[in-house]
Steps between C-alpha positions, in 0.01 A plus 500: 500500500367213716167381357351468850576866561334594170185301588489664841539841335204435270283397795600819679393699191162328505431570865617859457243544220218365715585740778667258740833682497450806278572753774823332610625457143434861397668631813809290434548605140413867556848552641665362188333684214309827494239351266355311794405811690125517529358680199166567336432382145154582368340452840685174574752497786816311400723335758782269404390421143607660174227334289150621589186333363237743370161430343628448145878527523807458719709802602875441535709749700877492437743466788807722522719208390291449189512871414877527552561194281331656196567792267177487297131436544501161329802381699315593820196311368729198460630543856145499637477133399129515416426128458306515173739743327830427326719800410778432249820624667664584166239710317260572793196365317231344718262205460233337709547140606249397230723654231288811434627856545333721764392854418725761664355799686661779702276670756194356317620646168558257214873483423743236371793291623754751364344781700478289815864403462598868510349543845747545782452222760498739794209686339277190505275469804346168404405282205143378457461173311162411350541142380146494356254749344390783729229766488777757562671418169224409253615313193822369660563137590779567752668819622818614674434845649797698640402748774753782542574773755395862448706796625476877486858627486846443351597259226734223388742390228531138388764359261506136385730304269496138384776359278569148381857397582472156335488509204683828555289816448243324281203666674431784739240739635555844657235717666491832686190634673437788736199638683406805704203558731326807629207470737255381233700474176755246384718533189695197378737464204646183353742416221702200393630268233564130446690289248521132410755340265437130441738293288301176524520316168123514450248236392556152362192325368351213306191567286287239323307653209216299341476662155444299180866402530553462876836602642681552828696820559785493752636829629820503708591817688856617434539854630284771653502845656211708629528844658210680668490845655239659727471862616224620730394800703204634693380804693222474756304731730282380788265719703358373829243618752333313784230369265648516151810388311557624143785367286618609153803383304658510154761256376695371202629150432736448205601145406711414199683204351784647294647157428345155476685270263505119488684266262387141444573196284192376311448156340198327341413130471422426225695789350207703365720807559880499507680488834645839591557756770227744606505830685213668685538861611253718688490862612218662693404809698206550736442853631221528756410832664231471766292698748303391806250654741377347825249626759402336827249672725278432802199729442331396822517240773485151350538626142796483261548624145786390275578625148799400285579594140804380299595608146786357296615573145723271300723595209662174395718366220601142423717356218587134445719361217543129432752389237564133417758404239396608149129515587330843493537699821180529703454850645247636746513876563227639726397834643234498772306764695295414808278696737359353818273657762370327811263667748378328817269628775376331814257622764436301818273560798446313826130451569332408824472149644837373364415577136715679244459599137754600236489589132806476277511633145793434269522640149773434245585623153790364294586600145788338312611543140794333327640545148715223346747537216762254379430159349127539568336843506198525725332703771291408797309684769270422785298719733374344820270667751319358796313576820505268799232544767558318829245562777572304819277437801649355820343381823687386810352232723595488869797728429689202355352389170466740205302415187563720192294492180613671180254491206738680262524523123742622231388675182764502226510655153796447269564591137749308284618652173353327193281285725258731675359585840388250761307557823486243780369482856658260747400405851735582787318331791682406815412338834741526792477356851764611753504375857714555809520177696701673772726802533775282350325318217266562207337320208385601151273335243404668173404483134548759225474547125718699258570538126796596280543814288617516135864569413611664174787251459242218466162656408591647158478437127874535436742244355876504553748255347727337758699260279477404135257223600323655805248789511357653821136613479266666749142394561247778577218246539640356822266464792571610855624255760264457794641410841315345794715489812423313824743534789529456873766564762580470869753722680649462847725770650683426824788688658776311316303278264281596203312233306291521181301221336330553164309335220393630159314388189488706179287427194588693183276475195586609143872516564711681238744249349748482214364335184712394199350453154634415153435743215685412182875503573458678834431406858263759653547578869175644634271468804176335601278529807359161582475237768552531874774473756464365853762600760491374856743514788525450872787592725639658811769739613664563837750752637690460827704742711755331725776589746358832613399571138860495381410218259202506265400215272206461267388223267221437251361172370218452249346236277402628154288341231385611154264366232420655160258410221472595130700541288791369712439241770750550781521388858769499765545480875800614700622601845672838546693630797728788598713596800654818641700587814636819661760508778562829687846540657538852636540732202534203264224301333536170313222386264436195284219401265430186296239387246528180293483458124159600365292359215187702425243558231575874484260557210202279413718350226863542613694281741788664683778355714735715709799382706513509876549838665703566813648813654752586773523854640702675768431858604636753749344822621613796705269799545409605144758281322403159360730252321388172344687229312295226343506222244257273321556151357869544579574126464316462167572602144307722261127534549315293241124545463323235294166543323321246283164393359350293219221656294442225243631651175768687697707413806785683669749425776737783587749587774619855568826578682505819707829561679365778720243259644765238559792494739522866612619706794430862591590785730237742630581825678253751637514802725225726629481782749232728641513870569284744691280252686507269796375193316471401137200410294439488136336300232698456181366496152530283196498592133187380324609274215282457196443184299541435132275314259765465227479163327861387552665228294 
């Protein structure tokens, strides 16, 4: 494209936003895409733009091209080209431009990325993106909220398959879901399975051990195979009236690793142990039944009530065997039971004179118990309960600037076996300032405070032997990490250009870090909470639609810095960027995505380096049929992730090869059809997955 034409196009976008040519532009594009027909969105009339600035978020409405070029909710999210979001085209995970993960909601109900991915694109009316804290979603830093259609008759069937064709049949996922509507009731059923067979050789590493006789251990990966299986299902019922929506579901997620076996060559310098071969084998099973209830109601004009309750139960097993030459085999054999209940309620009311008030209550209870047999016999348990109270008062000045104050707090009680009960109260204050500069642009400035919660895998009194010289130990005396977050943003939404600028500074005190100690002939791997970490970044993102919106491009650029204090002094600065493009050619869509090699401090005491990531996709659609072929890192070899750190008496540098994250290609097929209604609408569901506190070695 001629650069003069591009500059002229940008000037046209600017004058259209200021009203100089808005009427002419909207009239011209209305003939080309039905999305440009005049519509109402929450009291705002939309003409010619698919990104609409609201008080505390931006609403993105998909065009027909974007809907047709997707077969899942997360793929449609990618097609929307929201500037500050990056959706991984391979696994459909999503990140903000600052590297954090947004919370996922569906129709104001807390969900997850898996559930959003199961949405059918044609059932999504719009996507609301809150790139900063909002009074509507207390406790969240950023939110992606999918708004779906509601219908009163008929149903649908949706079938999706995804299979890796290079390496051949090494991974796949297969899902069937169906729904049926009466006037007020919806019933939806879902079932599916997934598999992953990875023959990457595993992990090669170099360890420096500072015992009385220091030595260096070199491990060279020789052969590996890991197989995982996942089976899931869910049944859901939704009841709707003009003022109330009630949702109830039950589900089961079953994940197992029937085979995980790696063979390595091990050598020591000096030879404190003889050189030999070692094998590490692991089997595991995580069974997680779950149930969820959701209620949204408008009791009266200007009032809303929201209640959500989620329960999950975990029945988990984990066994790990490590054998090295003639040394004794180290065995960990664990059985774990978990119970988790989360209940949230929020009431909001609009008061007179541009004032509003809301109260959010969030209660949690988690109970985990694990029993260890094998080389070391032990047991551990932790019960964690808490209540978060988040009142929020908001006032709007001149219908453009909204100030929100949240003087919240969190009361937590947890009980660790053989350690005792602890009770703590943390502040959850927050100040938010949202402003609309014009109908096309907005700004945000805010500060908030948060704290971490204890995890059984770290906060415990248990010891587990990892190697003949290394013991893993929990630390129930750890403190909680406190986070202070300052951020600001500016958003501009024109007809074919969307721009976001952002800055953020995070201060974390009492960070949980690895700590290595010497006790006799052993190195003890444990944890400490000490020091602080300073993260700061500034950046921007832009998305463009060109050639009658047949070409979409988006890019992100940010500068990132980090400083840490005791016990490890770290600092680094870097520049990150990413790029994505979509080209629509009739029923075909071509997509590409690129992100460079990354080096991050992924844990307060672990460096990680990952290779560059790039994807190429081609898809074709016809009515309910969707076909996609795609590949990632097709010109590179196996995926090698490197992690390293020096802890004084212990240092490690390791690289793990994962073939299924390397040079791969896949084929995706999906087909859906509707019956008994003129138009389709449905939300899909996602299985609630539990978490495990097993101390793995």
